[in-house]
ZAVEX-234581 format. One line per field, with one value per residue (C-alpha): residue in three letters; residue number from 1; x negated, y negated, z negated. Coordinates in nm, 2 decimals. Layout:
# residues N
r	(ALA,...)
k	(NUM,...)
c1	(X,...)
c2	(Y,...)
c3	(Z,...)
//
This chain:
# residues 292
r	(UNK,UNK,UNK,UNK,UNK,UNK,UNK,UNK,UNK,UNK,UNK,UNK,UNK,UNK,UNK,UNK,UNK,UNK,UNK,UNK,UNK,UNK,UNK,UNK,UNK,UNK,UNK,UNK,UNK,UNK,UNK,UNK,UNK,UNK,UNK,UNK,UNK,UNK,UNK,UNK,UNK,UNK,UNK,UNK,UNK,UNK,UNK,UNK,UNK,UNK,UNK,UNK,UNK,UNK,UNK,UNK,UNK,UNK,UNK,UNK,UNK,UNK,UNK,UNK,UNK,UNK,UNK,UNK,UNK,UNK,UNK,UNK,UNK,UNK,UNK,UNK,UNK,UNK,UNK,UNK,UNK,UNK,UNK,UNK,UNK,UNK,UNK,UNK,UNK,UNK,UNK,UNK,UNK,UNK,UNK,UNK,UNK,UNK,UNK,UNK,UNK,UNK,UNK,UNK,UNK,UNK,UNK,UNK,UNK,UNK,UNK,UNK,UNK,UNK,UNK,UNK,UNK,UNK,UNK,UNK,UNK,UNK,UNK,UNK,UNK,UNK,UNK,UNK,UNK,UNK,UNK,UNK,UNK,UNK,UNK,UNK,UNK,UNK,UNK,UNK,UNK,UNK,UNK,UNK,UNK,UNK,UNK,UNK,UNK,UNK,UNK,UNK,UNK,UNK,UNK,UNK,UNK,UNK,UNK,UNK,UNK,UNK,UNK,UNK,UNK,UNK,UNK,UNK,UNK,UNK,UNK,UNK,UNK,UNK,UNK,UNK,UNK,UNK,UNK,UNK,UNK,UNK,UNK,UNK,UNK,UNK,UNK,UNK,UNK,UNK,UNK,UNK,UNK,UNK,UNK,UNK,UNK,UNK,UNK,UNK,UNK,UNK,UNK,UNK,UNK,UNK,UNK,UNK,UNK,UNK,UNK,UNK,UNK,UNK,UNK,UNK,UNK,UNK,UNK,UNK,UNK,UNK,UNK,UNK,UNK,UNK,UNK,UNK,UNK,UNK,UNK,UNK,UNK,UNK,UNK,UNK,UNK,UNK,UNK,UNK,UNK,UNK,UNK,UNK,UNK,UNK,UNK,UNK,UNK,UNK,UNK,UNK,UNK,UNK,UNK,UNK,UNK,UNK,UNK,UNK,UNK,UNK,UNK,UNK,UNK,UNK,UNK,UNK,UNK,UNK,UNK,UNK,UNK,UNK,UNK,UNK,UNK,UNK,UNK,UNK,UNK,UNK,UNK,UNK,UNK,UNK,UNK,UNK,UNK,UNK,UNK,UNK)
k	(1,2,3,4,5,6,7,8,9,10,11,12,13,14,15,16,17,18,19,20,21,22,23,24,25,26,27,28,29,30,31,32,33,34,35,36,37,38,39,40,41,42,43,44,45,46,47,48,49,50,51,52,53,54,55,56,57,58,59,60,61,62,63,64,65,66,67,68,69,70,71,72,73,74,75,76,77,78,79,80,81,82,83,84,85,86,87,88,89,90,91,92,93,94,95,96,97,98,99,100,101,102,103,104,105,106,107,108,109,110,111,112,113,114,115,116,117,118,119,120,121,122,123,124,125,126,127,128,129,130,131,132,133,134,135,136,137,138,139,140,141,142,143,144,145,146,147,148,149,150,151,152,153,154,155,156,157,158,159,160,161,162,163,164,165,166,167,168,169,170,171,172,173,174,175,176,177,178,179,180,181,182,183,184,185,186,187,188,189,190,191,192,193,194,195,196,197,198,199,200,201,202,203,204,205,206,207,208,209,210,211,212,213,214,215,216,217,218,219,220,221,222,223,224,225,226,227,228,229,230,231,232,233,234,235,236,237,238,239,240,241,242,243,244,245,246,247,248,249,250,251,252,253,254,255,256,257,258,259,260,261,262,263,264,265,266,267,268,269,270,271,272,273,274,275,276,277,278,279,280,281,282,283,284,285,286,287,288,289,290,291,292)
c1	(0.00,-0.14,-0.12,-0.02,0.07,0.23,-0.01,0.18,-0.03,-0.36,-0.27,-0.15,-0.48,-0.73,-0.55,-0.44,-0.77,-0.95,-0.65,-0.66,-1.03,-0.98,-0.69,-0.89,-1.20,-0.98,-0.90,-0.56,-0.49,-0.22,-0.03,0.34,0.33,0.52,0.69,0.85,0.73,0.44,0.26,0.27,-0.10,-0.04,0.32,0.26,0.62,0.59,0.30,0.35,0.43,0.09,-0.10,0.12,0.07,-0.31,-0.32,-0.12,-0.37,-0.66,-0.50,-0.44,-0.80,-0.94,-0.71,-0.84,-1.20,-1.16,-0.92,-0.61,-0.25,0.09,0.34,0.61,0.69,0.94,1.14,1.21,1.55,1.66,1.93,2.29,2.60,2.71,2.40,2.37,2.18,1.97,1.84,1.48,1.59,1.75,1.49,1.21,1.35,1.33,0.97,0.89,1.00,0.76,0.48,0.53,0.51,0.17,0.02,0.17,0.42,0.72,0.97,1.07,1.31,1.58,1.78,2.16,2.34,2.46,2.80,2.98,3.11,3.46,3.43,3.55,3.30,3.47,3.44,3.08,3.00,3.18,2.99,2.66,2.72,2.78,2.47,2.23,2.36,2.29,1.92,1.96,1.85,1.52,1.47,1.50,1.29,1.00,1.04,1.07,1.33,1.53,1.51,1.82,1.71,1.91,1.96,2.13,2.37,2.31,2.62,2.48,2.80,2.77,2.39,2.41,2.33,2.53,2.40,2.45,2.43,2.30,2.36,2.26,2.62,2.69,2.36,2.43,2.78,2.67,2.39,2.63,2.85,2.56,2.58,2.23,1.91,1.73,1.85,1.66,1.64,1.40,1.43,1.32,1.26,1.31,1.64,1.77,1.69,1.82,2.16,2.22,2.09,1.75,1.52,1.46,1.84,1.87,1.58,1.73,2.04,1.84,1.69,1.33,1.46,1.66,1.44,1.13,1.01,0.95,0.91,0.72,0.73,0.78,1.01,1.16,1.52,1.59,1.48,1.33,0.97,0.76,0.50,0.23,0.35,0.28,0.33,0.70,0.94,1.01,0.95,0.67,0.67,1.04,1.01,0.71,0.88,1.19,0.99,0.81,1.14,1.30,0.98,0.92,0.69,0.64,0.36,0.32,0.38,0.34,0.54,0.38,0.36,0.42,0.13,-0.10,0.02,-0.07,-0.44,-0.66,-0.82,-1.16,-0.99,-0.77,-1.01,-1.02,-0.64,-0.62,-0.86,-0.66,-0.34,-0.50,-0.62,-0.27,-0.11,-0.35,-0.27,0.11,0.05,-0.15,0.13,0.38,0.13,0.08,0.45,0.50,0.23,0.38)
c2	(0.00,-0.34,-0.63,-0.98,-1.32,-1.65,-1.91,-2.23,-2.35,-2.28,-2.44,-2.76,-2.78,-2.66,-2.65,-2.35,-2.21,-2.24,-2.10,-1.80,-1.73,-1.78,-1.53,-1.27,-1.33,-1.28,-0.92,-0.96,-0.78,-1.01,-1.34,-1.41,-1.72,-2.00,-2.27,-2.46,-2.72,-2.83,-3.16,-3.41,-3.37,-3.00,-3.01,-2.79,-2.81,-3.18,-3.15,-3.20,-2.87,-2.84,-2.91,-2.66,-2.39,-2.45,-2.43,-2.10,-1.96,-2.07,-1.90,-1.58,-1.58,-1.64,-1.37,-1.12,-1.22,-1.16,-0.86,-1.03,-0.96,-1.14,-0.88,-1.14,-1.51,-1.74,-2.00,-2.35,-2.37,-2.74,-2.71,-2.77,-2.67,-3.04,-3.11,-3.10,-2.81,-3.07,-3.18,-3.13,-2.89,-2.65,-2.70,-2.63,-2.27,-2.22,-2.36,-2.10,-1.82,-1.94,-1.98,-1.62,-1.49,-1.67,-1.52,-1.17,-1.18,-0.96,-1.06,-1.38,-1.45,-1.70,-1.81,-1.80,-2.13,-2.20,-2.33,-2.45,-2.16,-2.28,-2.16,-1.80,-1.52,-1.41,-1.76,-1.80,-1.47,-1.57,-1.90,-1.73,-1.46,-1.73,-1.92,-1.63,-1.49,-1.83,-1.74,-1.41,-1.55,-1.67,-1.34,-1.16,-1.42,-1.41,-1.05,-1.15,-0.98,-1.18,-1.10,-1.16,-1.24,-1.19,-1.54,-1.70,-1.98,-2.18,-2.29,-2.58,-2.63,-2.28,-2.25,-1.92,-1.77,-1.58,-1.36,-1.42,-1.07,-0.98,-0.61,-0.35,-0.28,-0.65,-0.69,-0.38,-0.48,-0.83,-0.70,-0.46,-0.76,-0.92,-0.62,-0.62,-0.42,-0.76,-0.81,-0.65,-0.73,-0.90,-0.82,-1.10,-0.91,-1.21,-1.31,-0.96,-0.99,-1.34,-1.25,-0.93,-0.65,-0.51,-0.50,-0.12,-0.07,-0.30,-0.12,0.22,0.12,0.03,0.24,0.19,0.10,-0.19,-0.30,-0.41,-0.71,-0.80,-1.12,-0.98,-1.21,-1.20,-1.41,-1.44,-1.39,-1.76,-1.92,-1.84,-1.85,-1.69,-1.59,-1.32,-0.97,-0.89,-1.26,-1.20,-0.93,-0.71,-0.33,-0.26,0.11,0.13,-0.11,0.08,0.41,0.29,0.17,0.51,0.70,0.53,0.56,0.18,0.11,-0.26,-0.46,-0.53,-0.90,-1.15,-1.47,-1.63,-2.00,-2.10,-1.90,-2.05,-2.41,-2.41,-2.40,-2.69,-2.68,-2.55,-2.24,-2.15,-1.89,-1.72,-1.73,-1.56,-1.29,-1.20,-1.20,-0.97,-0.73,-0.73,-0.66,-0.38,-0.22,-0.23,-0.09,0.19,0.28,0.30,0.51,0.76,0.79,0.86,1.13,1.30)
c3	(0.00,0.09,-0.15,-0.06,-0.21,-0.13,0.01,-0.08,-0.38,-0.23,0.11,-0.06,-0.24,0.02,0.36,0.56,0.68,0.35,0.16,0.38,0.31,-0.06,-0.07,0.12,-0.10,-0.41,-0.29,-0.12,0.21,0.33,0.29,0.25,0.47,0.30,0.51,0.22,-0.04,0.18,0.07,0.35,0.44,0.52,0.65,0.95,1.06,1.10,1.35,1.72,1.89,2.06,1.73,1.53,1.79,1.79,1.41,1.42,1.67,1.45,1.15,1.35,1.47,1.12,0.97,1.23,1.15,0.78,0.80,0.67,0.77,0.74,0.62,0.56,0.55,0.39,0.59,0.46,0.28,0.27,0.53,0.41,0.59,0.64,0.85,1.23,1.37,1.54,1.20,1.10,0.83,1.08,1.35,1.10,1.05,1.43,1.43,1.16,1.39,1.66,1.41,1.28,1.64,1.68,1.36,1.41,1.12,1.19,0.92,0.74,0.45,0.52,0.22,0.24,0.18,-0.17,-0.25,-0.57,-0.79,-0.70,-0.34,-0.32,-0.25,0.08,0.22,0.10,0.28,0.59,0.62,0.54,0.80,1.06,0.94,0.95,1.27,1.44,1.41,1.59,1.93,1.78,1.60,1.93,2.12,1.88,1.76,1.39,1.16,0.91,0.54,0.32,-0.04,-0.35,-0.49,-0.79,-0.88,-1.20,-1.39,-1.59,-1.79,-1.93,-1.91,-1.73,-1.39,-1.13,-0.86,-0.49,-0.35,-0.69,-0.69,-0.43,-0.35,-0.27,-0.07,0.14,0.21,0.32,0.54,0.70,0.79,0.97,1.20,1.35,1.28,1.28,0.93,0.64,0.26,0.03,-0.34,-0.57,-0.90,-1.12,-0.95,-1.03,-1.39,-1.42,-1.29,-1.48,-1.26,-1.37,-1.07,-1.10,-1.07,-0.76,-0.60,-0.67,-0.47,-0.16,0.13,0.24,0.59,0.45,0.16,0.34,0.14,-0.23,-0.42,-0.73,-1.03,-1.40,-1.62,-1.97,-1.87,-1.93,-1.60,-1.26,-1.38,-1.10,-1.34,-1.29,-1.38,-1.75,-1.85,-1.90,-2.00,-1.70,-1.72,-1.47,-1.53,-1.44,-1.14,-0.99,-1.05,-0.87,-0.57,-0.56,-0.58,-0.28,-0.08,-0.04,0.25,0.23,0.06,-0.31,-0.26,-0.54,-0.54,-0.84,-0.75,-1.11,-1.22,-0.97,-1.01,-1.38,-1.30,-1.19,-0.85,-0.97,-1.13,-0.84,-0.71,-1.05,-1.07,-0.73,-0.84,-1.15,-0.94,-0.68,-0.95,-1.10,-0.76,-0.70,-1.03,-0.95,-0.60,-0.75,-0.98,-0.69,-0.49,-0.77,-0.82,-0.45,-0.47,-0.78)
//
């Protein structure tokens, strides 16, 4: 199993190429290429088309040189339903598809849209099916699958969280409605726990053909922390055993931005090395479980 991590924090500090080299030097095999929360200096989606494509080609060449892959990516998620599909927020998702094609990334998470809790679930799902299917032409053109992530809604009045496709049954039913093999699933382990479904239980209800991506993070069951595993309260023995049991074939992908962003610039390389060692340990637990 390869290990990978999000590149957002390192890119915002060092730029795309240097971040790539740092992540590889730390011991990771791959990058979850992040297209959101980019500082203006490194907002690749704001570049002119020719410059963005040239950067993507440079990234692909550098990755090939150092032996790094791009097992998954994460699209920007600022688009709202009221916006025109000519808006930058929508067009940026399309640009992300093209960028993925240039760097050889075959799957990308696109968040479903969030609505007030007063909107009925059937209507939310109907609108989100229409939204996600609007990207199917680009998925086909650029040969990039679309990952549906289990998300959450925060009820600030009651200080609690609700899942959006927060159980395997809900997720499978929603992806079935999308009605295309281009749609797969990304399980965010922290989102599971935050909304009342332990990640090992969510994983157990998925197939390895559908669950192809992970956002591995830890938390305290109080907020969406994106900490390094073992810094919170998740049961890593149970999670890795569940991944092994379903025959998970994706990467052990850490999405631990709020671990990385706690460290100053001169300690980022050390933080990446600890993260890589942690990911390698978890990957090994899955591999041993699959061999047993």
